[in-house]
ZAPA-384979 format. One record per residue (C-alpha): residue number from 1; residue in one letter; x, y, z. Coordinates in Angstrom, 2 decimals. Example, Ala and Ser with C-alpha at 12.3 -4.5 7.8 and 13.67 -1.06 7.14 Angstrom:
<pts>
<pt><resi>1</resi><resn>a</resn><px>12.30</px><py>-4.50</py><pz>7.80</pz></pt>
<pt><resi>2</resi><resn>s</resn><px>13.67</px><py>-1.06</py><pz>7.14</pz></pt>
</pts>
This chain:
<pts>
<pt><resi>1</resi><resn>m</resn><px>123.66</px><py>109.58</py><pz>92.86</pz></pt>
<pt><resi>2</resi><resn>n</resn><px>120.17</px><py>111.04</py><pz>92.51</pz></pt>
<pt><resi>3</resi><resn>i</resn><px>119.29</px><py>114.70</py><pz>92.93</pz></pt>
<pt><resi>4</resi><resn>f</resn><px>117.90</px><py>114.07</py><pz>96.43</pz></pt>
<pt><resi>5</resi><resn>d</resn><px>121.17</px><py>112.48</py><pz>97.54</pz></pt>
<pt><resi>6</resi><resn>q</resn><px>122.92</px><py>115.61</py><pz>96.30</pz></pt>
<pt><resi>7</resi><resn>i</resn><px>120.65</px><py>118.08</py><pz>98.11</pz></pt>
<pt><resi>8</resi><resn>a</resn><px>120.09</px><py>116.05</py><pz>101.32</pz></pt>
<pt><resi>9</resi><resn>s</resn><px>122.74</px><py>117.83</py><pz>103.40</pz></pt>
<pt><resi>10</resi><resn>r</resn><px>121.25</px><py>121.26</py><pz>102.67</pz></pt>
<pt><resi>11</resi><resn>y</resn><px>117.58</px><py>120.25</py><pz>102.43</pz></pt>
<pt><resi>12</resi><resn>d</resn><px>116.58</px><py>121.58</py><pz>105.86</pz></pt>
<pt><resi>13</resi><resn>s</resn><px>116.68</px><py>125.24</py><pz>104.79</pz></pt>
<pt><resi>14</resi><resn>p</resn><px>114.63</px><py>127.83</py><pz>106.71</pz></pt>
<pt><resi>15</resi><resn>k</resn><px>112.08</px><py>127.71</py><pz>103.84</pz></pt>
<pt><resi>16</resi><resn>q</resn><px>111.73</px><py>123.89</py><pz>104.04</pz></pt>
<pt><resi>17</resi><resn>l</resn><px>111.52</px><py>123.95</py><pz>107.83</pz></pt>
<pt><resi>18</resi><resn>k</resn><px>108.69</px><py>126.53</py><pz>107.68</pz></pt>
<pt><resi>19</resi><resn>l</resn><px>106.86</px><py>124.47</py><pz>105.02</pz></pt>
<pt><resi>20</resi><resn>g</resn><px>107.33</px><py>121.38</py><pz>107.19</pz></pt>
<pt><resi>21</resi><resn>e</resn><px>105.76</px><py>123.16</py><pz>110.18</pz></pt>
<pt><resi>22</resi><resn>i</resn><px>102.74</px><py>124.27</py><pz>108.13</pz></pt>
<pt><resi>23</resi><resn>i</resn><px>102.19</px><py>120.76</py><pz>106.73</pz></pt>
<pt><resi>24</resi><resn>t</resn><px>102.68</px><py>119.05</py><pz>110.11</pz></pt>
<pt><resi>25</resi><resn>k</resn><px>100.10</px><py>121.33</py><pz>111.74</pz></pt>
<pt><resi>26</resi><resn>e</resn><px>97.54</px><py>120.45</py><pz>109.03</pz></pt>
<pt><resi>27</resi><resn>v</resn><px>98.32</px><py>116.71</py><pz>109.20</pz></pt>
<pt><resi>28</resi><resn>k</resn><px>97.89</px><py>116.69</py><pz>113.00</pz></pt>
<pt><resi>29</resi><resn>q</resn><px>94.41</px><py>118.21</py><pz>112.62</pz></pt>
<pt><resi>30</resi><resn>k</resn><px>93.39</px><py>115.40</py><pz>110.26</pz></pt>
<pt><resi>31</resi><resn>l</resn><px>94.72</px><py>112.48</py><pz>112.35</pz></pt>
<pt><resi>32</resi><resn>r</resn><px>92.33</px><py>110.26</py><pz>114.25</pz></pt>
<pt><resi>33</resi><resn>d</resn><px>93.41</px><py>108.76</py><pz>117.59</pz></pt>
<pt><resi>34</resi><resn>t</resn><px>96.53</px><py>106.87</py><pz>116.51</pz></pt>
<pt><resi>35</resi><resn>k</resn><px>97.86</px><py>105.45</py><pz>119.78</pz></pt>
<pt><resi>36</resi><resn>g</resn><px>99.06</px><py>101.90</py><pz>119.17</pz></pt>
<pt><resi>37</resi><resn>e</resn><px>99.15</px><py>102.41</py><pz>115.40</pz></pt>
<pt><resi>38</resi><resn>t</resn><px>101.93</px><py>102.38</py><pz>112.79</pz></pt>
<pt><resi>39</resi><resn>l</resn><px>102.69</px><py>105.37</py><pz>110.58</pz></pt>
<pt><resi>40</resi><resn>l</resn><px>104.49</px><py>105.11</py><pz>107.26</pz></pt>
<pt><resi>41</resi><resn>d</resn><px>106.12</px><py>108.38</py><pz>106.18</pz></pt>
<pt><resi>42</resi><resn>y</resn><px>106.60</px><py>107.66</py><pz>102.48</pz></pt>
<pt><resi>43</resi><resn>g</resn><px>109.14</px><py>109.80</py><pz>100.65</pz></pt>
<pt><resi>44</resi><resn>c</resn><px>110.06</px><py>111.15</py><pz>104.07</pz></pt>
<pt><resi>45</resi><resn>g</resn><px>113.03</px><py>113.26</py><pz>102.95</pz></pt>
<pt><resi>46</resi><resn>t</resn><px>114.84</px><py>114.39</py><pz>106.09</pz></pt>
<pt><resi>47</resi><resn>g</resn><px>111.88</px><py>113.42</py><pz>108.29</pz></pt>
<pt><resi>48</resi><resn>l</resn><px>110.47</px><py>116.92</py><pz>108.80</pz></pt>
<pt><resi>49</resi><resn>i</resn><px>106.88</px><py>115.66</py><pz>109.11</pz></pt>
<pt><resi>50</resi><resn>g</resn><px>107.21</px><py>112.17</py><pz>110.59</pz></pt>
<pt><resi>51</resi><resn>l</resn><px>109.67</px><py>113.15</py><pz>113.32</pz></pt>
<pt><resi>52</resi><resn>e</resn><px>107.11</px><py>115.62</py><pz>114.65</pz></pt>
<pt><resi>53</resi><resn>l</resn><px>104.60</px><py>112.78</py><pz>115.00</pz></pt>
<pt><resi>54</resi><resn>v</resn><px>106.66</px><py>110.18</py><pz>116.86</pz></pt>
<pt><resi>55</resi><resn>n</resn><px>104.67</px><py>110.65</py><pz>120.09</pz></pt>
<pt><resi>56</resi><resn>e</resn><px>101.36</px><py>110.06</py><pz>118.29</pz></pt>
<pt><resi>57</resi><resn>f</resn><px>102.19</px><py>106.51</py><pz>117.11</pz></pt>
<pt><resi>58</resi><resn>a</resn><px>103.45</px><py>103.18</py><pz>118.44</pz></pt>
<pt><resi>59</resi><resn>e</resn><px>105.83</px><py>102.93</py><pz>115.47</pz></pt>
<pt><resi>60</resi><resn>i</resn><px>106.94</px><py>105.10</py><pz>112.58</pz></pt>
<pt><resi>61</resi><resn>i</resn><px>108.54</px><py>103.75</py><pz>109.42</pz></pt>
<pt><resi>62</resi><resn>f</resn><px>110.50</px><py>106.28</py><pz>107.36</pz></pt>
<pt><resi>63</resi><resn>v</resn><px>110.88</px><py>105.30</py><pz>103.70</pz></pt>
<pt><resi>64</resi><resn>d</resn><px>112.77</px><py>107.25</py><pz>101.05</pz></pt>
<pt><resi>65</resi><resn>p</resn><px>114.61</px><py>106.20</py><pz>97.89</pz></pt>
<pt><resi>66</resi><resn>s</resn><px>117.47</px><py>108.57</py><pz>98.76</pz></pt>
<pt><resi>67</resi><resn>v</resn><px>120.13</px><py>106.91</py><pz>100.91</pz></pt>
<pt><resi>68</resi><resn>e</resn><px>121.45</px><py>110.33</py><pz>101.98</pz></pt>
<pt><resi>69</resi><resn>m</resn><px>118.01</px><py>111.55</py><pz>103.10</pz></pt>
<pt><resi>70</resi><resn>i</resn><px>117.58</px><py>108.38</py><pz>105.17</pz></pt>
<pt><resi>71</resi><resn>r</resn><px>121.07</px><py>108.86</py><pz>106.65</pz></pt>
<pt><resi>72</resi><resn>i</resn><px>119.98</px><py>112.30</py><pz>107.91</pz></pt>
<pt><resi>73</resi><resn>v</resn><px>116.75</px><py>110.85</py><pz>109.35</pz></pt>
<pt><resi>74</resi><resn>e</resn><px>118.82</px><py>108.22</py><pz>111.18</pz></pt>
<pt><resi>75</resi><resn>q</resn><px>121.08</px><py>110.94</py><pz>112.64</pz></pt>
<pt><resi>76</resi><resn>k</resn><px>118.02</px><py>112.85</py><pz>113.89</pz></pt>
<pt><resi>77</resi><resn>i</resn><px>116.48</px><py>109.69</py><pz>115.38</pz></pt>
<pt><resi>78</resi><resn>k</resn><px>119.73</px><py>109.07</py><pz>117.27</pz></pt>
<pt><resi>79</resi><resn>q</resn><px>120.03</px><py>112.69</py><pz>118.44</pz></pt>
<pt><resi>80</resi><resn>m</resn><px>116.40</px><py>112.77</py><pz>119.59</pz></pt>
<pt><resi>81</resi><resn>k</resn><px>116.76</px><py>109.33</py><pz>121.25</pz></pt>
<pt><resi>82</resi><resn>i</resn><px>113.67</px><py>108.04</py><pz>119.43</pz></pt>
<pt><resi>83</resi><resn>v</resn><px>113.04</px><py>104.32</py><pz>120.00</pz></pt>
<pt><resi>84</resi><resn>n</resn><px>109.87</px><py>103.71</py><pz>117.98</pz></pt>
<pt><resi>85</resi><resn>a</resn><px>111.20</px><py>104.49</py><pz>114.49</pz></pt>
<pt><resi>86</resi><resn>k</resn><px>112.83</px><py>102.53</py><pz>111.72</pz></pt>
<pt><resi>87</resi><resn>t</resn><px>114.14</px><py>103.57</py><pz>108.32</pz></pt>
<pt><resi>88</resi><resn>i</resn><px>114.16</px><py>101.99</py><pz>104.87</pz></pt>
<pt><resi>89</resi><resn>a</resn><px>116.15</px><py>103.41</py><pz>101.95</pz></pt>
<pt><resi>90</resi><resn>d</resn><px>114.04</px><py>102.15</py><pz>99.07</pz></pt>
<pt><resi>91</resi><resn>c</resn><px>110.89</px><py>102.86</py><pz>97.10</pz></pt>
<pt><resi>92</resi><resn>f</resn><px>107.74</px><py>100.92</py><pz>96.41</pz></pt>
<pt><resi>93</resi><resn>s</resn><px>107.47</px><py>99.28</py><pz>93.05</pz></pt>
<pt><resi>94</resi><resn>e</resn><px>106.46</px><py>95.85</py><pz>91.87</pz></pt>
<pt><resi>95</resi><resn>e</resn><px>110.05</px><py>94.67</py><pz>92.18</pz></pt>
<pt><resi>96</resi><resn>h</resn><px>110.40</px><py>96.14</py><pz>95.69</pz></pt>
<pt><resi>97</resi><resn>v</resn><px>107.78</px><py>94.74</py><pz>98.00</pz></pt>
<pt><resi>98</resi><resn>l</resn><px>109.11</px><py>96.00</py><pz>101.32</pz></pt>
<pt><resi>99</resi><resn>g</resn><px>106.94</px><py>93.77</py><pz>103.47</pz></pt>
<pt><resi>100</resi><resn>v</resn><px>105.71</px><py>96.63</py><pz>105.65</pz></pt>
<pt><resi>101</resi><resn>k</resn><px>102.17</px><py>97.34</py><pz>106.82</pz></pt>
<pt><resi>102</resi><resn>a</resn><px>100.83</px><py>100.59</py><pz>108.23</pz></pt>
<pt><resi>103</resi><resn>d</resn><px>97.63</px><py>102.04</py><pz>109.68</pz></pt>
<pt><resi>104</resi><resn>i</resn><px>98.32</px><py>105.53</py><pz>108.36</pz></pt>
<pt><resi>105</resi><resn>i</resn><px>100.46</px><py>106.66</py><pz>105.44</pz></pt>
<pt><resi>106</resi><resn>i</resn><px>101.63</px><py>110.22</py><pz>104.96</pz></pt>
<pt><resi>107</resi><resn>v</resn><px>102.90</px><py>111.29</py><pz>101.53</pz></pt>
<pt><resi>108</resi><resn>s</resn><px>104.00</px><py>114.91</py><pz>101.71</pz></pt>
<pt><resi>109</resi><resn>l</resn><px>105.18</px><py>116.74</py><pz>98.57</pz></pt>
<pt><resi>110</resi><resn>v</resn><px>106.16</px><py>113.42</py><pz>97.01</pz></pt>
<pt><resi>111</resi><resn>l</resn><px>103.65</px><py>112.73</py><pz>94.24</pz></pt>
<pt><resi>112</resi><resn>l</resn><px>105.12</px><py>115.65</py><pz>92.29</pz></pt>
<pt><resi>113</resi><resn>h</resn><px>108.22</px><py>113.55</py><pz>91.69</pz></pt>
<pt><resi>114</resi><resn>v</resn><px>106.44</px><py>110.28</py><pz>90.84</pz></pt>
<pt><resi>115</resi><resn>p</resn><px>106.02</px><py>109.66</py><pz>87.09</pz></pt>
<pt><resi>116</resi><resn>d</resn><px>103.18</px><py>107.13</py><pz>87.52</pz></pt>
<pt><resi>117</resi><resn>t</resn><px>101.08</px><py>108.26</py><pz>90.47</pz></pt>
<pt><resi>118</resi><resn>e</resn><px>98.34</px><py>105.66</py><pz>89.80</pz></pt>
<pt><resi>119</resi><resn>d</resn><px>100.75</px><py>102.76</py><pz>90.29</pz></pt>
<pt><resi>120</resi><resn>l</resn><px>102.15</px><py>104.22</py><pz>93.50</pz></pt>
<pt><resi>121</resi><resn>l</resn><px>98.66</px><py>104.77</py><pz>94.94</pz></pt>
<pt><resi>122</resi><resn>k</resn><px>97.77</px><py>101.12</py><pz>94.29</pz></pt>
<pt><resi>123</resi><resn>e</resn><px>100.97</px><py>100.00</py><pz>96.03</pz></pt>
<pt><resi>124</resi><resn>l</resn><px>100.30</px><py>102.26</py><pz>99.01</pz></pt>
<pt><resi>125</resi><resn>y</resn><px>96.73</px><py>100.93</py><pz>99.20</pz></pt>
<pt><resi>126</resi><resn>d</resn><px>98.17</px><py>97.39</py><pz>99.50</pz></pt>
<pt><resi>127</resi><resn>v</resn><px>100.46</px><py>98.48</py><pz>102.34</pz></pt>
<pt><resi>128</resi><resn>l</resn><px>97.59</px><py>99.85</py><pz>104.44</pz></pt>
<pt><resi>129</resi><resn>n</resn><px>95.96</px><py>97.67</py><pz>107.06</pz></pt>
<pt><resi>130</resi><resn>p</resn><px>92.16</px><py>97.30</py><pz>106.84</pz></pt>
<pt><resi>131</resi><resn>n</resn><px>90.47</px><py>100.64</py><pz>107.72</pz></pt>
<pt><resi>132</resi><resn>g</resn><px>93.82</px><py>102.38</py><pz>107.27</pz></pt>
<pt><resi>133</resi><resn>e</resn><px>94.08</px><py>105.97</py><pz>106.06</pz></pt>
<pt><resi>134</resi><resn>i</resn><px>96.31</px><py>107.84</py><pz>103.67</pz></pt>
<pt><resi>135</resi><resn>l</resn><px>97.03</px><py>111.56</py><pz>103.82</pz></pt>
<pt><resi>136</resi><resn>i</resn><px>98.55</px><py>113.21</py><pz>100.76</pz></pt>
<pt><resi>137</resi><resn>v</resn><px>99.85</px><py>116.77</py><pz>100.84</pz></pt>
<pt><resi>138</resi><resn>d</resn><px>100.81</px><py>118.37</py><pz>97.55</pz></pt>
<pt><resi>139</resi><resn>f</resn><px>100.52</px><py>121.46</py><pz>95.37</pz></pt>
<pt><resi>140</resi><resn>d</resn><px>97.45</px><py>122.42</py><pz>93.40</pz></pt>
<pt><resi>141</resi><resn>k</resn><px>98.03</px><py>122.50</py><pz>89.63</pz></pt>
<pt><resi>142</resi><resn>n</resn><px>100.07</px><py>125.52</py><pz>88.58</pz></pt>
<pt><resi>143</resi><resn>e</resn><px>100.31</px><py>126.34</py><pz>84.88</pz></pt>
<pt><resi>144</resi><resn>k</resn><px>103.28</px><py>128.68</py><pz>85.48</pz></pt>
<pt><resi>145</resi><resn>i</resn><px>105.45</px><py>125.67</py><pz>86.27</pz></pt>
<pt><resi>146</resi><resn>n</resn><px>106.99</px><py>123.55</py><pz>83.56</pz></pt>
<pt><resi>147</resi><resn>h</resn><px>109.62</px><py>120.94</py><pz>84.43</pz></pt>
<pt><resi>148</resi><resn>e</resn><px>110.36</px><py>117.69</py><pz>82.64</pz></pt>
<pt><resi>149</resi><resn>k</resn><px>110.78</px><py>115.67</py><pz>85.86</pz></pt>
<pt><resi>150</resi><resn>v</resn><px>108.15</px><py>117.22</py><pz>88.13</pz></pt>
<pt><resi>151</resi><resn>h</resn><px>104.35</px><py>117.39</py><pz>87.83</pz></pt>
<pt><resi>152</resi><resn>n</resn><px>103.15</px><py>121.01</py><pz>87.90</pz></pt>
<pt><resi>153</resi><resn>g</resn><px>100.82</px><py>120.17</py><pz>90.77</pz></pt>
<pt><resi>154</resi><resn>f</resn><px>97.51</px><py>118.31</py><pz>90.67</pz></pt>
<pt><resi>155</resi><resn>l</resn><px>93.82</px><py>118.93</py><pz>90.11</pz></pt>
<pt><resi>156</resi><resn>q</resn><px>92.20</px><py>117.57</py><pz>93.26</pz></pt>
<pt><resi>157</resi><resn>d</resn><px>89.29</px><py>115.98</py><pz>91.35</pz></pt>
<pt><resi>158</resi><resn>e</resn><px>91.65</px><py>114.13</py><pz>89.01</pz></pt>
<pt><resi>159</resi><resn>l</resn><px>93.66</px><py>112.84</py><pz>91.97</pz></pt>
<pt><resi>160</resi><resn>k</resn><px>90.45</px><py>111.77</py><pz>93.73</pz></pt>
<pt><resi>161</resi><resn>n</resn><px>89.59</px><py>109.70</py><pz>90.64</pz></pt>
<pt><resi>162</resi><resn>q</resn><px>93.00</px><py>108.01</py><pz>90.84</pz></pt>
<pt><resi>163</resi><resn>f</resn><px>92.33</px><py>107.30</py><pz>94.53</pz></pt>
<pt><resi>164</resi><resn>t</resn><px>88.98</px><py>105.72</py><pz>93.67</pz></pt>
<pt><resi>165</resi><resn>l</resn><px>90.60</px><py>103.55</py><pz>90.99</pz></pt>
<pt><resi>166</resi><resn>a</resn><px>93.24</px><py>102.45</py><pz>93.52</pz></pt>
<pt><resi>167</resi><resn>g</resn><px>90.46</px><py>101.27</py><pz>95.86</pz></pt>
<pt><resi>168</resi><resn>f</resn><px>90.24</px><py>104.11</py><pz>98.40</pz></pt>
<pt><resi>169</resi><resn>k</resn><px>86.89</px><py>105.28</py><pz>99.74</pz></pt>
<pt><resi>170</resi><resn>n</resn><px>85.55</px><py>108.26</py><pz>101.74</pz></pt>
<pt><resi>171</resi><resn>i</resn><px>87.95</px><py>110.52</py><pz>99.87</pz></pt>
<pt><resi>172</resi><resn>t</resn><px>88.03</px><py>114.18</py><pz>100.86</pz></pt>
<pt><resi>173</resi><resn>s</resn><px>90.34</px><py>117.04</py><pz>99.96</pz></pt>
<pt><resi>174</resi><resn>s</resn><px>90.76</px><py>120.73</py><pz>100.65</pz></pt>
<pt><resi>175</resi><resn>t</resn><px>93.24</px><py>123.50</py><pz>99.94</pz></pt>
<pt><resi>176</resi><resn>f</resn><px>94.73</px><py>124.69</py><pz>103.22</pz></pt>
<pt><resi>177</resi><resn>y</resn><px>97.64</px><py>127.03</py><pz>102.46</pz></pt>
<pt><resi>178</resi><resn>h</resn><px>98.75</px><py>129.68</py><pz>100.01</pz></pt>
<pt><resi>179</resi><resn>g</resn><px>102.40</px><py>130.71</py><pz>100.05</pz></pt>
<pt><resi>180</resi><resn>e</resn><px>104.78</px><py>132.92</py><pz>98.11</pz></pt>
<pt><resi>181</resi><resn>k</resn><px>107.47</px><py>131.25</py><pz>96.00</pz></pt>
<pt><resi>182</resi><resn>i</resn><px>107.00</px><py>127.84</py><pz>97.64</pz></pt>
<pt><resi>183</resi><resn>f</resn><px>106.80</px><py>125.74</py><pz>94.46</pz></pt>
<pt><resi>184</resi><resn>m</resn><px>109.68</px><py>126.08</py><pz>91.96</pz></pt>
<pt><resi>185</resi><resn>n</resn><px>109.97</px><py>129.72</py><pz>93.05</pz></pt>
<pt><resi>186</resi><resn>q</resn><px>106.30</px><py>130.39</py><pz>92.19</pz></pt>
<pt><resi>187</resi><resn>d</resn><px>103.42</px><py>131.31</py><pz>94.47</pz></pt>
<pt><resi>188</resi><resn>a</resn><px>101.33</px><py>128.20</py><pz>95.08</pz></pt>
<pt><resi>189</resi><resn>t</resn><px>98.58</px><py>126.58</py><pz>97.11</pz></pt>
<pt><resi>190</resi><resn>m</resn><px>98.81</px><py>123.25</py><pz>98.95</pz></pt>
<pt><resi>191</resi><resn>f</resn><px>96.02</px><py>120.76</py><pz>99.48</pz></pt>
<pt><resi>192</resi><resn>i</resn><px>95.53</px><py>117.78</py><pz>101.74</pz></pt>
<pt><resi>193</resi><resn>l</resn><px>93.71</px><py>114.72</py><pz>100.44</pz></pt>
<pt><resi>194</resi><resn>r</resn><px>92.53</px><py>111.90</py><pz>102.67</pz></pt>
<pt><resi>195</resi><resn>g</resn><px>91.31</px><py>108.44</py><pz>101.77</pz></pt>
<pt><resi>196</resi><resn>e</resn><px>90.41</px><py>105.25</py><pz>103.65</pz></pt>
<pt><resi>197</resi><resn>k</resn><px>90.95</px><py>101.60</py><pz>102.85</pz></pt>
</pts>
C-alpha cells in the first residue's frame, strides 16, 4: 500500500480543502471556453480540483495511481450525481498506455512526487489532442525543504525548458499564491504553468 492509499481517508483536511479552493480559482481563470471538451485531472487525489470543474467540460477523467484516492473520488461522484466523469486507478508510464485523450490536462501538486518529470511531461503531451493545453500547479523551489521522495519545488525556467523538450509551445508561468506552512510545514509560493500542444 503506498503512502497515498494510507492518507486518502484523511486527505481532505481543512488545510487541503483551502488549498484546493485557491488552486481551483486560479485554474478557472486560465481556462479557455471548454464546453464540449475533455479534461484529464492527472494525479487527481480526492478530486478537489476536477470535481469543481465538472460543469465546464463534456467529460472529466480522473487518474491517480492510488486506488484509495480513486475510491474516494468515486464516492463523491456518486454523492454529487455526476454523470460526465470516469476514474482510472493507474499512472502513465511506457508500460501503462491508458488509451485516453484529452483537450486539457490539469496536474496539481503532482510533479513534486514524480521522480522523472521529463518522462511524464512527454507522456502527457502524447495524451493531449491537437491544440490541447496543460496546466501545472506546483510549488516554487524551496531550499528549506529536503525530502528523499519529494522535489523541493521547481524553478519555473527549468520546468519551462522541460516543457519545450517535451514538445509544448506558448509556455507561460506565474507565481500566484504565497501561503504559510503549505509545503512540508514551510511557507511557500505556488505557480501555475501553461503550455499548448
